N, C-alpha and C positions, 0 to 999 in steps of 0.2 A: 515532347512536353518534357519540364523539369519539375517532378513531385519534391514532398519535403524527406519523403522517407531515401530516394537513390537519392537529393542533391545529402544532405546527411548522411552516409550512412559510417558506422564508424572502422578506423583508417588502420588500428593500434587496438590492443590488449587494453591496453584505460581509458579509451572512449568507450570500451565495448559495456552494455549497462549490466549492474549485478554477474550472476554468473560468479562469482571468486573462484570459487572453488573446486573452476573445468579454470581459469585462466592462470592460476598457479600453478597449477598440473603443470599446463602444459609450458608456461613459461620458463617453469624447475627443468624440463625435459629438453627443450631450447637449447638455454642456456649449459645444461651441462652438457650439451648431445648422445643422449641419453635416447633417442625420437622410434618411438612406436614407429609402423611403418600400415601399422590398418585402424582408425577407431571410425570411431560408429557415435555419433550425434541426434541424442534422443530427447523428443519434450515437444511440447507446444509449438503451432506457427508461429512465428510473428514475435518470437524470443531473443534471433539473434545468431541459429546451427551456422544456415551460409554464412553470415555474415564473420563464423568463427571461426568457418574451414577457407575464405578470401585470405583475412588475417594468417591464419596458421599460415599458413603458400604464401605470404609474401618475404613470411622473416624469415622464415628457410631453407630461402632464395634471394634476402636481402644482399646487392653485395657492398655494401657497407654498413652489415650489419660485425660488430667488433665482437670476438671471441668472451665471452659470457655475457653477452649481451642477450633480449629475449625481442625485443620492438624492433620492425622496422622500419625506417629511413622515411620512406615515403615519396622520397626523389631522384632513385637511383631508375635505371631502365626499368628492369624488372620488377619494383613494386610500380610505376607509373603504367606496363604493360596489365601487369595483373589488374589495377585498380580497373581498367578502362575494357578489360576482359579480352583481352588481345591478344596477351602471349601464347604462342605454341604449346606452351611444357606445363601448360595448369588446364587442366581442361574441362570445363561441366559440362554434366551429364544430367537430362532431366529422367527419370526409372519412367515415369508415367506418361512420356513419352516415345520412350524407347525400351519398352514389352517383355519384348522376346529375347529368344536366344542368341539367334542371329545377329542382331545390336549389340550385343554383351560378346558378341566373337570381333566383331569387325571394327569397336569404337575402345571397347577397352582392349580386350589378349592383342591385339596383328600393333595395336600403339606400347604399349607395354613392353612389346619386344625392340622397338628402338629407341639409344641411350636423345638425353634429351641439349636441345639444339644449343640455348641462352643460359637452361641454369642447369645448378645444381640438384635438383629432385625434377622428377614433373611426376607432378600431382592429379589424380582424377577424383573432382569431389561428385558423386549425384547421389544425385535430390530425392528423398519420396522413396527409398530404395527401396520402399516390402509392398512399389508398384508390379516390381522384379514378377517374372512367371518361376516356377518351380524349376523348371529346365534354361533357364537364365543362371538360377543364384548355383542350379550348382556348375557349371560353365564357371560362372562366374568365383564359388573357391576353394579353386587347383591352384590362382592366380594370391589367391586371398594369403591361400595357404603359405605359398614359396613365391615373394613377386619378389626382382630383383633387389639389390639394393636401392638402386635411381627411382624405385619408385614406393609413392606414396596413398593411400586411397584416408579418403575421409565419406562417410555413407552416411547422411541424415534422411532420418524417417520424424513423423509424428504419428506410428502408429507401431511403436515396437514391438505387441505381440506379435505382429505378419513375419514380419523376418528369422529367418527360418536358422534356430539351436546352432548348429553349425557354424552358421556367420558372424555369429557373437561370440560366441565361445573362440572368438582367431581375431576379433578387434578388444582395442580399449576404449568401453564404456564408459559415456560420457550424462550424462538426465541434466538435462536443460529446465528451468525452473521458470516460470510467470513469470516477470518484474515487477517492482514494487509499485505503488503510486505512487512513495518520495523521488522512488527511480529515476518515475519515468515521469514525475510534475521535473525533475529536476532537468531532463532535455526541451521539453519543452516551451522552459524559460527559456533555456540557451537560443533552442530556434528562433524565438518570439525577439529578442537583444538584435540578431546576424539581420533578420529581416526589417530592423526594427520599426515593429508592431510593438501596438499593446493591451498587454491580456489582461483581465483581472485576474487571481489569482487564484478563491473560487472557480473562474470557465474551464482554469490550465487541469484540477482538482477533478471539475468535471467528465473534464477529457478521461484523464486519466484513471478513471473508479469508470467507468464506460467501458475503458479498452479490452478490461477485466483481466491485462499484464498482456498485452498482444500491446511493446507496444508501434508497428506500425500502423494498429488500428488507430494508433495515438496519432500519430505523425499524420495522419492523411482526413481524419476530422478535422486538424490542427494548420490545414490548408483550403478546406473549407471555410473554415470561419474566414480565415486570416480573407477574406473572396468577396465577403459582411462588409467592409465598409474597410474605406483608410483612417479610422475615427480609433478613438477608443471602446473597446470590445469590453463587456460587461454581459454577465448575465442573462435579461434583459433578451439581447442580439445577438447569442449564442443561443439562446433555445429555438430557436425558427429553424436551427441544422441542426438540435437532435434533444431530443424527444427531454423533459424537465422531468430533472432526476430530484424525488422526494428526500431525500437522507433529511431536511430539517425540521419535516412534517413528520416522518419516520422520530426522530429524536422525545419530540414538542407528544407525540402521541403516546408512547413507551416513556417516561416522563406521566405524562398522565396515566397514564397505569400503575404506573407502580405505585401513586399515589392511592388509587382506587378512587378516580375522579373521571368519572365517567359520562359526568355533562361538555366538558371542556373534550374531552375522544370525542364521544359524537358530532359537537361541534364542527371540528375537527375534521371530523372524517365526512359531514357536510357539501361542508365548505368546498374542501376538495372533489367533490364532482359535484356540484354548483360546476364547478370551474373546469371541468369535463378528464379528471387525472381519468385515467381508466384503472381500478381498484382491483384489476385479478391482478396488471403488476405493482400497485401498491402494496395488495397485501403479500409479494413477491419479496417486496424489499423490505417489506417487514417482518415477514421471516430471515434473511440475508440476519438484517439489522443483526436481529435477534440470538443468532449464528454465532456470532461475533462477539458480542459481549457475553455469552455461552460462554466461548471458548475462553475468551481474553480474564474470565470467572477461573479456570483452570488450570489457563499457565499464558503472560501478556507475550513470551515467545515462541508459543507454537505461532499465535495468531498469523506473527510478523512472516512465520519461516510458513504457510500456508496462506501467503500473499491476500491477507485481510489490509493490508492497511487501507486508511479513505483518505490519511491526507492529515496534515497542523491540527488545522483549526477540529477538522470535524474529530479528532484524536482525543482533544481536550475534552469538549463535549462529552463522549462517550467514556471518558476517563469517571465524569462529575456522575454521572448518569448509572453507572457503572456502583457507588456506590449505594444509589435509592434502590435495588433492583437485590435481590437471594440465587441464589442458583437454581434451586427449589421451581421462584415466580418464572424463570425464565424460558425453564423446564419443558411448563404450565405456559406459557405462552405462545412456545415452537407447536403446543399440540395443537391448542386451540387455534390458532391460524396455520394450519396446516387443512382447518376441516373445513373453517373458511374460504380456502384456497379452492376444495373442490366441490361445495354446492357447486350446482345449477340451478340457476338464479335468474329470469332476464324480467322481472316482473320491476323491482326495489334494486338496481345491483348491489347499492352497497351493502345492501339488507346483513348480509353471510359478515360481516368483518363487525357494523352490530351487534347481534347480538355475538358474535364473540370479546366486542369490550364491556357489553353487560356481565353477562359470564364470566368472564375473569375479575367482575368488581362485584359478583353479587360476595361478598364473607359470608354465608348461609344463615344470616340474625338477618339481612336488609340491605337494598343495594342505594348505597349512599353516589344516584347519578345523576343529583339532583341538586345542588344547597339552598336551596329555596329561605335558610333564614334570611339571606342575603338577600333575597327579591322583599322579601315583610319588612327588612331592617332590621333583621333578628343579627347581635354579635354570636361570631364567632371566633374567639381568639385563639382557637389554633389557625385560623384562616388568617386574621387580620394578621399576621403575628409576620411580620418580619422574615423571614430563610437568613436571614444574613448579621447572624449573632455583634454583640459589640468588640466581640473581644475583634470579632474577624472585622471589621468594621476601623478599627484605629491598628490596626496589622493593616488595611488600604491606606490612609490614608500614612504612618508611616511607609511607606511601599511607595505613595504619590512624590513624597516632603527628598529620599532619598535618594528618587531621579533627578530631578531637577537642582540636589544640589552631591550629584559624585562626581561630578569633576572634578570639587576639593576637600571630598571624604573623603578619609584614608581607610578607616574601616570601619565597622560595623557590630555588637554585638547584639542579636540573638538566640532566645530558647530553642529548646524542642522541640515545643511544642509547633511554632511556626516552621522552620525547619521543613515543618513534618509537613504542616499543610503545603507547600510548593515544593517538595521533593516530587508527586508528580510528574508537575510541571517541567520541577528540572531533566527526566526522562525522557519524555516528548521530546522535549531539544536536541542531547545528548543521541536522542533513537537516528533522529535524519543524521546527522552525521557517521553513528558504528551503534551499528546495533547490538553486536555481540557485546558493546561496551557497556549499553545499556541495561541489556540483561547481568552485569558483572556489577553493574551500582546499583540495582535492583535483589543482590543480597549480601550487599552492608547494611552496618542501620547508623544514619547520622546519626551527629552530637549536637548537642549548641555550638551557637561563630560569638568563640571570644576574638578581639581585636581583629578581628577583620581574618579570622583562623578557619575555616568550618573541618568540624573531628570529626573522623570515618571510624564506622568500625569493620573491619573484616571476618571473619571467620574460617577460611581460607586464609593460606601466602599465597597460593596463585592469584589469587587476586589483588590479595597487593601491594605481589610484584607487577599487575598486571599496568592500575594507578598509576606507577610512582614512574612507571617509562615515560620520559622526556614529554617525548610528543604527547602520548595520550592525556600528559599531567596538564600540558602548554591549553588545549582540550578542553576537561574541563571544565578550568579556570575560568575557563574566555567564557562558557556556557556558566559558571554558576555566577562570574560580571552581567552577562546578558537577565537572570531571574529575580536577580535578586538587586539590580541596579546599582553595585556597590563592590565597587573594588574584594573579590573577595581569594585566596588558598588557600590548603587544606594538608590536612596533615591524617597520612596513616598510620592505623591501629590496629593491633594483631592479638585476636582475643576466639581463640577458640569454643570457651566454653559456651561460647551466647549461643543464643535460639535468636533465628531470626526471622519473620512476617512477613508477611505482604503489609504491606503499606498503599493502600490504595487513598489517604485523602490530598485534597485539592483546596487551595486557597480559590476563595471565590473570581473568578477573574472576569474579565468581559464578557465570557460569551458567556457564564454561569446568569452572570448584570443580567444579561439578554433575554436567555433562553426566561430567568424570570417574570420581567416586564411581559413577552411572550403567553406566558403564566394566567397575569392579574389580567391583560386583555385576554385575552381568553374567552375564562369567569363573567370580566365585566357587557360581552356580548353575549353572553347568556341572559344574564340578571337583564340586559335591556332584548333581549327576544324574549325571554314569559312576562317582562312589565307589558311590552306589547299586542304580545297573546290575548291579556288578564284585559285592557283594556281594552278592544279588538269587540271577543267574547266575554269578557263577563264572568266571571265569579270569583273567586280566591280558592287561595294555598292552606291544603290541610295537612299537618304534621308536622 
């Protein structure tokens, strides 16, 4: 029976998602001919350990691979046999089912004494190697320490702490990482295209987030979603199979808490409770999101390294939210949410979270939980004032004009403040193409755009040299064209005396405008609720 994760298993190094540090090292060893004889692949499940082992086995035994190259051809007899799992010289052993010393002696030691039949190397791929017994490890130790020249061992494990140090010390160790959301989404999009299926981007991002960085889980879930319908698959259809992920509601709730708007926050929580959302799971998602925000306050690059990327559309909303909350507030949020998560309450399921909201919004002098001025007809300038300033509105109109005339305009002029408003959006877009480049550009100082040329000021020469590379420059300018909707080039300058500060200012994008509309809608719902209560039970609002 066909499954997506088997049908679309990578066949060469280029197709393996993530794990750049491992791919580069292995490809260099293969191309130079300085190949180790024992490898230890460790890391979480479903991140490509066995796949990388098979690609490595194909590459070193490929009949058409030329000297100085590292990719297998996938066309010769050896490549096809290894892919099909029928090659006599590539032996895969499941250590979970063959834990004893006798299996090691019969399946490994005895076979290693026989030279390969068809290939240059005889490769042993041992999955879940940590399941071997102590005596089996001892039997394996000698052959790994002094293997014949034609033998290659690849040990794979998800629990490296259970592998003896005597084995680890005799292998080249590679630590695999969980795969980022953006990489998983790219792979899922490739699969949907080849399978002639239409799936919304939001669905793919939800699948990637739910997989937790495990590609096989994401591909299996996508296969189930394909079976739902032959028509276009949106979030509504996808939620029939996977539980609703409340990331948008989490962002909304954190936005209300940043504004100390307890009324809107409580309305959101009770709407979720009425819809049957599991409050325990929702609080867990709140904690996860708040943790991500706190880490991003420290270092955006660190959040990427920890696999906390949630997809481009969600990252834009998170960047906007990050401007409204301080690091200390985020720490207080996490502590309060943890207490709510551990609370044991069966009477009113949403009560622990309601108490957490009220505590967060209590500013020591008053609880700003009910904006009753709006209900009684009072005017609150702070609430009625639009969050989008006139200058930003003008820039939005200018951007729309640029989009309409992008074909005919050859250049634009823009001051530094306008460039800084769009800079975080540019960093988000460049990151999906090249994560390390995004980090480099975070450490530069963008200036004005004059005659269609953006001035970038760098403190370090190696950063300047990086962006001036021909391929990198082409990527940066293509992304600038997309963000600013016009043809833009850049000029890099070096000034070692500048001080680089974190810039999180982001233009009010469509996502932010949508979020503002949600805020206003929640407030109107709250006003309507209060009016209905007054009409039903009588009374008046005091305060």
